[in-house]
SEPA-357090 format. One line per 10 residues: number of its first residue (from 1); for each residue z, y, x of C-alpha. Coordinates in pm, 1 decimal. Each point is the difference from the previous one (the first is absolute). Layout:
<atoms>
NUM) Z,Y,X ~ ...
</atoms>
This chain:
<atoms>
1) 9571.0,6520.1,2082.2 ~ 285.6,-220.7,116.9 ~ 345.3,76.3,134.9 ~ 53.8,-12.4,375.8 ~ 234.2,-297.6,-40.0 ~ -257.6,-208.6,-188.8 ~ -270.7,108.9,241.6 ~ 211.3,-109.1,295.2 ~ 35.1,-349.4,-147.8 ~ -374.6,-26.9,-47.0
11) -57.1,131.2,351.6 ~ 220.9,-277.5,133.0 ~ -204.2,-257.4,-195.6 ~ -310.1,116.3,187.0 ~ 140.3,41.3,347.6 ~ 273.7,-259.7,29.0 ~ -240.2,-224.0,196.4 ~ -311.6,217.1,27.4 ~ -57.5,286.1,243.1 ~ -378.8,44.3,3.5
21) -285.6,5.4,-252.3 ~ -103.4,-340.8,136.1 ~ 345.1,-137.2,-80.9 ~ -19.6,141.2,-353.7 ~ -348.5,-142.6,-43.6 ~ 108.2,-345.1,113.8 ~ 307.8,8.8,-223.7 ~ -210.1,103.7,-300.4 ~ -243.0,-285.9,59.3 ~ 275.9,-258.9,24.1
31) 84.0,-216.1,-296.7 ~ 329.8,182.1,-53.5 ~ -134.9,349.6,63.5 ~ -233.2,53.6,-294.9 ~ 234.1,258.3,-152.5 ~ 99.6,167.6,326.9 ~ -155.3,336.2,-89.0 ~ 126.2,-14.6,-355.7 ~ 357.1,-86.4,99.5 ~ -5.8,243.7,289.8
41) -179.7,333.0,17.6 ~ -366.0,-31.5,-89.8 ~ -101.7,342.0,127.9 ~ 153.6,-75.5,340.1 ~ -195.5,-326.2,15.6 ~ -322.9,178.7,-89.4 ~ 62.3,268.5,261.7 ~ 74.6,-267.1,258.9 ~ -318.8,-194.5,-82.2 ~ -240.0,292.8,-39.8
51) 143.4,274.6,222.8 ~ 231.8,-149.8,262.0 ~ -176.7,-320.9,102.0 ~ 24.3,-34.3,378.4 ~ 260.0,276.4,32.1 ~ 353.0,-36.8,130.1 ~ 262.8,68.2,-264.6 ~ 109.3,312.9,188.0 ~ -348.7,143.9,-56.7 ~ 2.3,-36.8,-378.2
61) 179.5,324.2,-86.6 ~ -204.7,221.9,238.4 ~ -322.8,-159.7,-129.9 ~ 99.3,77.5,-358.8 ~ 106.3,352.0,89.5 ~ -345.3,67.0,144.6 ~ -168.7,-122.5,-316.4 ~ 229.1,213.1,-216.9 ~ -79.0,310.5,203.8 ~ -371.4,-75.4,-28.6
71) 14.4,-38.0,-378.9 ~ 205.5,317.0,-34.3 ~ -264.9,193.7,192.0 ~ -285.0,-152.8,-202.7 ~ 170.5,70.6,-330.8 ~ 78.8,359.0,95.3 ~ -360.1,53.5,106.8 ~ -177.6,-156.1,-298.5 ~ 243.5,118.7,-268.5 ~ 51.9,352.0,132.5
81) -231.2,177.6,-243.5 ~ 43.6,-256.0,-277.5 ~ 369.4,88.7,-15.4 ~ -46.3,370.4,87.7 ~ -347.5,111.7,-112.9 ~ 101.2,368.0,26.2 ~ 27.3,-44.1,377.7 ~ -372.5,-62.0,28.6 ~ -150.3,307.4,160.5 ~ -377.9,19.4,13.3
91) -261.8,270.9,-29.7 ~ -236.1,-245.5,-171.9 ~ -56.1,59.4,-370.2 ~ 217.5,-260.6,-184.3 ~ -277.2,-44.6,-259.1 ~ -279.8,-48.0,253.5 ~ -177.4,-333.7,-18.6 ~ 38.4,-71.7,371.4 ~ 102.4,-348.9,114.0 ~ 140.4,147.0,323.0
101) 226.1,238.8,-190.3 ~ 375.5,-71.9,29.4 ~ 23.7,68.9,-372.7 ~ -253.1,-273.7,-69.0 ~ 199.3,-236.3,223.3 ~ 313.7,85.5,-194.6 ~ -173.7,-71.5,-330.1 ~ -125.5,-335.2,132.7 ~ 353.7,-85.1,114.8 ~ 145.8,86.1,-339.3
111) -262.6,-216.1,-169.5 ~ 78.6,-288.0,236.2 ~ 373.9,24.5,-69.5 ~ -68.4,3.0,-372.8 ~ -206.8,-319.3,34.6 ~ 275.0,-166.3,203.1 ~ 269.9,107.3,-245.2 ~ -192.2,-150.4,-291.9 ~ 19.8,-340.8,166.7 ~ 360.4,52.3,113.8
121) 102.5,76.6,-359.6 ~ -131.4,-342.9,-105.5 ~ 155.1,-190.3,290.6 ~ 234.8,-288.0,-93.2 ~ 111.3,168.4,-320.8 ~ 240.8,-281.5,-81.2 ~ 208.7,91.4,306.7 ~ 209.3,313.7,-56.8 ~ 7.6,82.4,371.8 ~ -371.6,83.4,-7.3
131) 42.9,234.5,-296.4 ~ 246.3,224.7,180.7 ~ -147.7,340.9,98.6 ~ 127.1,-34.2,358.4 ~ -174.1,-336.9,37.8 ~ -326.0,136.5,-140.7 ~ 20.2,293.3,238.2 ~ 44.6,-228.8,302.0 ~ -287.3,-226.4,-106.0 ~ -230.6,296.3,-58.5
141) 87.6,167.7,330.3 ~ -54.7,-315.8,204.8 ~ -333.1,-84.5,-163.7 ~ -119.8,359.5,30.2 ~ 88.4,25.4,368.6 ~ -163.9,-338.2,68.0 ~ -322.2,102.8,-175.8 ~ -13.9,328.2,191.9 ~ 67.6,-181.4,326.1 ~ -273.4,-255.9,-76.3
151) -282.6,192.1,-171.3 ~ -247.3,-282.4,64.5 ~ 199.0,-217.0,-242.0 ~ 186.7,263.9,-199.6 ~ 202.3,-104.3,-301.7 ~ -113.7,-302.6,-196.6 ~ 140.7,-147.6,-316.4 ~ 239.4,-282.6,89.6 ~ 157.7,165.5,303.7 ~ 290.4,117.2,-217.8
161) 80.3,-361.6,-89.8 ~ -9.5,-95.7,366.6 ~ 242.5,279.5,90.1 ~ 242.5,-51.4,-291.2 ~ 172.3,-319.8,126.8 ~ 36.8,157.2,344.9 ~ 174.4,307.9,-141.6 ~ 215.7,-225.5,-219.3 ~ 117.9,-208.9,296.6 ~ 72.3,300.2,223.5
171) 181.9,193.6,-271.4 ~ 203.4,-301.4,-115.2 ~ 130.3,-65.7,352.5 ~ 66.5,363.9,86.7 ~ 352.2,128.9,62.3 ~ 151.9,343.0,31.6 ~ 155.1,64.2,341.7 ~ 372.6,66.2,39.8 ~ 85.7,357.8,-101.8 ~ 164.3,63.8,335.0
181) -272.3,-168.3,200.3 ~ 14.3,-329.2,188.0 ~ 97.0,-75.1,355.9 ~ -288.3,-223.8,107.4 ~ 169.4,-74.7,332.8 ~ 297.2,-155.5,-178.0 ~ -212.0,-245.3,-198.9 ~ -362.5,-7.4,111.6 ~ -93.8,-260.8,-258.4 ~ 117.7,210.5,-291.5
191) -154.7,309.7,156.1 ~ -338.7,-173.6,11.9 ~ 42.8,-120.6,-358.0 ~ 70.5,352.8,-124.4 ~ -292.3,139.6,198.4 ~ -245.6,-253.1,-142.4 ~ 121.1,42.4,-358.3 ~ 70.9,373.3,-16.5 ~ -59.9,111.9,-360.9 ~ -138.2,334.2,120.3
201) -309.7,-175.8,132.9 ~ -98.7,-232.8,-284.3 ~ -331.9,180.9,-47.0 ~ -65.3,19.1,375.0 ~ 63.4,-369.6,63.3 ~ -196.7,-105.2,-307.7 ~ -299.3,197.4,128.0 ~ 20.5,-164.7,342.4 ~ 15.6,-350.1,-151.6 ~ -283.5,82.6,-240.1
211) -207.7,126.8,292.3 ~ 59.0,-329.3,180.4 ~ -96.7,-206.2,-306.9 ~ -312.4,209.3,-51.7 ~ -117.2,-73.6,353.9 ~ -88.5,-341.1,-141.0 ~ -45.7,81.2,-369.3 ~ -234.0,296.6,50.4 ~ -297.2,-236.5,28.4 ~ 59.4,-85.6,-366.7
221) -26.2,368.4,-96.5 ~ -291.7,118.1,210.3 ~ -279.7,99.7,-231.0 ~ -351.8,134.7,-16.2 ~ -319.4,-133.1,149.6 ~ -109.7,87.2,350.6 ~ -333.5,-49.5,169.6 ~ 19.7,-214.0,310.7 ~ -192.3,59.2,323.4 ~ -285.4,-224.7,-107.3
231) -53.3,197.5,-319.0 ~ 150.7,-258.4,-235.5 ~ 256.3,95.8,-264.1 ~ 339.3,-152.4,80.8 ~ 190.7,-144.3,-293.8 ~ 333.6,133.8,-121.1 ~ 263.1,-159.9,229.4 ~ 218.5,-146.9,-274.4 ~ -302.1,-157.3,-173.4 ~ -117.2,-146.9,330.2
241) 343.6,-146.7,66.1 ~ 21.1,-150.3,-349.9 ~ -341.4,-156.4,59.8 ~ 124.5,-146.4,329.0 ~ 310.9,-149.0,-161.0 ~ -194.9,-163.1,-280.6 ~ -329.7,-98.6,160.9 ~ 128.6,-85.0,346.0 ~ 373.9,-67.2,37.1 ~ 58.7,-163.4,-340.2
251) -330.4,-187.7,21.4 ~ 119.1,-166.4,321.4 ~ 353.1,-75.8,-120.8 ~ -85.4,-100.5,-360.1 ~ -374.3,-16.0,-54.7 ~ 29.0,-134.9,-355.1 ~ 219.9,289.7,-114.6 ~ -225.6,259.4,163.5 ~ -305.0,-152.9,-172.2 ~ 174.4,-3.3,-339.0
261) 109.0,365.4,17.7 ~ -358.0,93.6,81.1 ~ -134.9,-221.0,-278.7 ~ 216.8,168.6,-266.8 ~ -101.9,339.7,145.4 ~ 348.6,120.2,97.4 ~ -63.7,275.8,250.4 ~ 260.9,-15.8,278.0 ~ 43.3,377.7,22.7 ~ 133.5,16.9,-356.0
271) 325.9,-170.8,95.3 ~ 5.8,-0.1,381.8 ~ -24.6,378.4,18.8 ~ 332.9,31.7,-180.2 ~ 162.6,-289.5,182.4 ~ -83.2,146.2,340.1 ~ 41.1,371.5,-69.4 ~ 346.2,-46.5,-149.8 ~ 101.5,-293.5,223.6 ~ 34.6,-209.5,-319.4
281) 244.5,261.5,-130.2 ~ -102.5,-48.4,-363.4 ~ -30.0,-376.7,2.5 ~ 372.4,-81.6,17.4 ~ 333.0,153.2,-108.3 ~ 115.8,292.7,213.9 ~ 279.9,-188.3,177.9 ~ -234.1,-288.6,82.3 ~ -255.8,240.4,145.3 ~ 270.2,136.8,232.4
291) 76.1,-347.9,135.0 ~ -371.9,-63.5,59.5 ~ -25.9,328.5,187.7 ~ 296.9,-104.7,214.4 ~ -209.8,-281.6,144.7 ~ -326.6,194.8,12.5 ~ 169.9,280.1,193.1 ~ 183.2,-246.6,222.8 ~ -341.3,-116.9,119.8 ~ -125.0,352.2,57.9
301) -197.6,30.0,-325.7 ~ -330.6,-123.6,138.4 ~ -308.4,22.8,-219.8 ~ -86.7,-363.6,73.6 ~ 340.9,-104.0,-133.0 ~ -62.8,198.2,-320.3 ~ -336.8,-176.3,-31.5 ~ 153.6,-346.1,23.6 ~ 283.8,94.5,-235.1 ~ -269.7,68.7,-260.6
311) -164.5,-334.2,80.1 ~ 336.8,-176.8,-35.7 ~ 43.7,159.2,-343.9 ~ -341.4,-127.9,-107.7 ~ 76.7,-350.7,122.7 ~ 327.9,-6.4,-193.7 ~ -181.3,40.6,-333.5 ~ -324.0,-176.0,94.9 ~ 29.1,-272.6,-262.8 ~ 45.2,254.1,-280.2
321) -292.8,202.9,132.6 ~ -231.9,-302.2,24.5 ~ 33.8,-63.6,-373.8 ~ -20.7,366.5,-98.8 ~ -291.8,198.4,-136.2 ~ -56.3,364.3,95.6 ~ 259.6,150.6,-235.7 ~ 271.2,-255.8,75.6 ~ -57.7,19.8,374.6 ~ 15.3,378.5,-2.1
331) 322.5,-6.7,-202.0 ~ 156.1,-240.0,250.0 ~ -103.6,216.6,293.4 ~ 107.2,331.7,-152.7 ~ 323.7,-136.9,-147.9 ~ 97.3,-240.9,273.4 ~ 234.5,-275.1,-125.9 ~ 352.1,-35.7,136.2 ~ 18.3,-231.6,303.4 ~ 333.5,-143.5,-116.9
341) 173.6,-218.0,105.6 ~ -133.3,122.6,335.2 ~ 70.5,346.9,136.1 ~ -280.6,251.9,58.6 ~ 85.1,-12.9,370.2 ~ -167.4,-340.1,8.2 ~ -337.5,174.8,-35.6 ~ 58.6,171.5,334.4 ~ 115.7,-326.6,161.5 ~ -318.8,-166.7,-126.4
351) -205.9,292.3,129.4 ~ 151.1,-39.9,347.3 ~ -86.2,-370.5,-11.6 ~ -360.4,71.1,-103.1 ~ -44.0,278.7,251.4 ~ 78.5,-234.8,289.4 ~ -301.4,-213.0,-91.5 ~ -186.9,81.8,-323.6 ~ -149.0,-337.2,-87.5 ~ -71.2,-198.9,-313.5
361) 259.6,-255.1,109.1 ~ 272.9,263.2,14.9 ~ -111.1,137.8,-334.7 ~ 18.5,-350.4,-146.5 ~ 351.0,-43.7,140.4 ~ 121.4,319.8,-170.0 ~ -159.1,-95.7,-332.1 ~ 160.5,-344.6,11.1 ~ 335.1,144.0,109.0 ~ 45.0,196.7,-323.1
371) -197.7,-203.6,-251.8 ~ 32.1,-353.8,133.0 ~ -374.2,-31.9,-50.5 ~ -242.8,28.4,292.6 ~ -352.4,132.3,-49.2 ~ -288.4,-245.4,-23.4 ~ -103.6,-78.3,358.4 ~ -371.3,29.0,-82.7 ~ 44.6,374.6,-63.0 ~ 200.5,74.8,311.9
381) -281.3,13.0,254.0 ~ -329.2,3.0,-192.0 ~ -326.7,-5.8,193.4 ~ -103.2,334.5,138.9 ~ 347.6,156.7,21.9 ~ 93.0,187.4,313.5 ~ 205.3,-198.1,253.8 ~ 363.1,107.0,-11.2 ~ 187.5,132.6,297.4 ~ 311.7,199.1,74.1
391) -178.4,328.8,68.3 ~ -184.3,2.3,-331.2 ~ 130.2,342.1,-102.9 ~ -109.1,342.8,-117.7 ~ -114.0,113.1,345.0 ~ -241.1,-294.5,17.1 ~ -141.0,91.2,-339.7 ~ -56.9,360.9,105.0 ~ -171.1,-103.0,323.2 ~ -229.1,-238.8,-183.6
401) -79.5,266.7,-258.7 ~ -85.2,250.9,271.8 ~ -210.9,-248.1,193.7 ~ -195.3,-88.2,-315.5 ~ -82.8,364.2,-72.7 ~ -358.7,109.1,73.5 ~ -4.4,134.4,353.5 ~ -322.6,191.5,6.7 ~ -130.1,295.8,-192.9 ~ -312.5,-104.6,-193.9
411) -304.3,219.3,-28.8 ~ 55.0,276.4,-247.7 ~ -275.8,-107.1,-240.4 ~ 44.4,-375.4,28.3 ~ 104.2,-211.8,-301.5 ~ 324.6,-85.5,181.1 ~ 82.9,368.5,35.4 ~ -56.0,60.1,-370.6 ~ 220.2,-293.7,-88.7 ~ 274.5,130.7,227.4
421) -27.3,337.8,-168.0 ~ 25.4,-161.8,-339.1 ~ 301.9,-201.5,109.9 ~ 169.9,318.4,115.8 ~ -39.9,141.9,-349.5 ~ 87.6,-313.1,-192.9 ~ 265.5,-166.8,212.6 ~ 289.3,230.6,-84.9 ~ -75.2,11.7,-372.0 ~ -45.3,-377.3,-11.8
431) 349.8,-57.7,135.5 ~ 153.2,255.4,-232.9 ~ -178.8,-137.4,-304.5 ~ 131.8,-352.7,56.5 ~ 308.4,78.8,-204.4 ~ -185.8,181.6,-277.1 ~ -211.3,-294.7,-108.0 ~ -335.7,144.2,107.2 ~ -16.1,-170.9,338.9 ~ -231.7,-277.3,-113.9
441) -247.1,251.0,-143.9 ~ 1.5,198.7,323.1 ~ -38.8,-314.7,210.8 ~ -295.1,-104.3,-213.0 ~ -160.8,339.8,40.2 ~ 59.5,-6.0,375.6 ~ -161.7,-343.9,25.7 ~ -301.5,115.7,-198.9 ~ -38.6,312.3,214.7 ~ 10.1,-206.5,317.4
451) -273.0,-226.7,-135.7 ~ -211.1,306.7,-67.9 ~ 64.3,132.3,350.8 ~ -117.2,-325.5,155.1 ~ -342.5,49.1,-163.1 ~ -49.7,347.6,148.3 ~ -274.0,45.2,264.7 ~ 8.7,273.7,260.1 ~ -267.9,113.0,241.8 ~ 155.3,111.5,329.0
461) -272.4,258.6,75.3 ~ 28.3,176.7,-334.9 ~ 171.3,338.8,13.8 ~ 127.9,229.9,-272.2 ~ -288.2,199.6,-147.0 ~ -271.0,-250.7,96.6 ~ -221.4,-131.8,-275.3 ~ -143.9,-339.8,-77.3 ~ -136.9,-172.3,-308.7 ~ 267.6,-118.6,-240.8
471) -24.1,-377.4,14.0 ~ 180.8,-253.6,-212.8 ~ 245.9,-44.6,285.4 ~ 73.7,374.2,24.6 ~ 43.8,21.4,-377.2 ~ 252.8,-279.3,28.7 ~ 175.9,199.3,273.6 ~ 20.8,306.2,-224.5 ~ 131.4,-202.6,-290.2 ~ 265.1,-166.8,218.7
481) 109.1,333.7,145.9 ~ 26.6,146.1,-348.3 ~ 203.4,-301.5,-113.0 ~ 233.3,47.5,293.5 ~ 40.0,369.1,-81.6 ~ 82.0,-80.1,-362.5 ~ 253.7,-259.3,108.3 ~ 159.7,244.8,242.2 ~ 31.3,250.9,-285.6 ~ 167.0,-262.3,-218.6
491) 242.7,-84.6,278.8 ~ 89.1,366.8,43.1 ~ 69.7,20.6,-372.7 ~ 222.2,-308.9,22.8 ~ 184.3,157.7,293.3 ~ 71.2,315.1,-199.2 ~ 105.1,-209.1,-298.2 ~ 242.6,-206.8,207.9 ~ 155.1,308.8,156.5 ~ 55.6,146.5,-345.4
501) 143.3,-329.6,-126.1 ~ 236.7,-21.2,298.3 ~ 133.7,348.3,-74.5 ~ 41.9,-77.8,-369.2 ~ 169.4,-330.8,83.2 ~ 254.2,163.4,229.0 ~ 88.9,261.2,-263.3 ~ 23.8,-264.6,-271.2 ~ 227.0,-219.0,213.0 ~ 235.2,290.2,63.9
511) 13.3,82.6,-373.1 ~ 48.8,-362.1,-109.9 ~ 268.9,-67.6,256.8 ~ 200.8,307.5,-96.0 ~ -34.7,-77.6,-371.9 ~ 107.9,-360.9,51.3 ~ 309.2,110.9,191.5 ~ 108.8,211.2,-299.8 ~ -50.8,-268.6,-264.7 ~ 322.8,-192.7,-57.0
521) -74.1,-215.2,-306.6 ~ -286.1,-217.3,126.0 ~ 56.3,-371.3,-43.9 ~ 6.1,-211.9,314.7 ~ -343.7,-164.0,-45.2 ~ -175.2,331.1,-66.4 ~ 172.9,163.5,295.5 ~ -109.4,-282.2,233.3 ~ -357.0,10.6,-131.9 ~ -26.6,377.0,47.3
531) 143.7,-16.4,350.9 ~ -240.7,-280.9,89.8 ~ -292.7,210.2,-119.0 ~ 126.0,292.5,208.3 ~ 28.5,-222.4,306.8 ~ -363.1,-108.4,-36.0 ~ -114.7,357.8,-47.9 ~ 199.9,116.2,301.8 ~ -159.5,-269.8,214.3 ~ -339.1,143.1,-93.3
541) 117.2,351.4,90.4 ~ 138.3,-115.5,337.5 ~ -318.6,-191.1,82.2 ~ -220.0,302.4,-63.1
</atoms>
């Protein structure tokens, strides 16, 4: 929290020549304006970019007041019985196992808050601000209200790290109003400043900004598998997007790098899940992340821009990755090297350049720009690659995926129907077993089962209960069906095993992290090695 005098100086830095969000955006993008948000008031910039875009300056305070009233009402509603459980009046037996019972809802809410608080307690432990009880309370309240407001997404691990920088920026810029009040008519500029930065509404404003960020970032947290209209099992959204970035976008911009990452078996979801969910919040120092967010927010935080920021990061270290084996590549991707002497903001500038026209030529330009070494031209547009064009984006990928899905519903007893059924069972476990080292075994079993299914023969006029002589072909059918049943059983066992391992892993990570924080006499090399191991384990947990 700053003094009003210091805040006024920073306010003047922002608005000496800028009156609208567009002016602030243009100033930030200029060569001299890279530190505009840092030298001015970052939270005001973020509010202007994410909340006030297109609004006249006179509308800013009323807009914020509406959002504060809305959050106050939501918090009062969702926290009413959490804070005052004795006020809950119900004739339902508190011990009844009834999901519709208000007591059961209260227990679920308490469990959810406990889960959120566990992550909040581990958030940015090196920064004292995030260890203060008041900060933890604000983080927990905001995440709880968001999860209740969005039950389809709920709370997911990583959201606390997305909220933390927002709360930091809003709290750091906040000011206490004059004890005797302020005459806004005497100085409208200062009145607006005090309204936007009122310390009483740090939690309210942080929630509103977080809500705006999550309008884009929620696609990285959506989870579960849903059955589409044609009966196929849709993949987990974040896994699908990681596949798009690696197999499609990167393959067009740098085909050689995409091929190498696939050859060394680096699964894109292991590192891209964290990069996207946290908006690269763990890849760079905290202050550098804030400056990257300045630019991302200035451009409205579009998911396509996040995609190309990830691509730009891959291009920056492409030469190191091309010579790396699996372990070295994964270490580079999970412990991203410092971009010095360049600032992290350059990743966003490169992303904007790629987004305009994502081509191999533009990728080559970026690679040469930072390394002085262009890629070999023979790898830039190999035979069979998709023609590049400006609109080659996520929406195109989704449309192609949907158009390639089977349109019809096959006969119930046809081989195709059985294979679809088997895919439904195996598809989810196959994706989840990628990171546990059993994927190749499952893929091999799936391939073998499909071969068996292709040899099955069905007679369309046969009905259940009818009899016919058992021929060699029918014996083969029985054997194949039995093999499929055994394989399905094995997959179910693997599913149960992975769920148990995921639970154990989460508990172990919490224990290890808390123990490490309390150990003071570790030498530097050991400390780095332990933290690196934790990072890899956490990436597995987040990908699950």
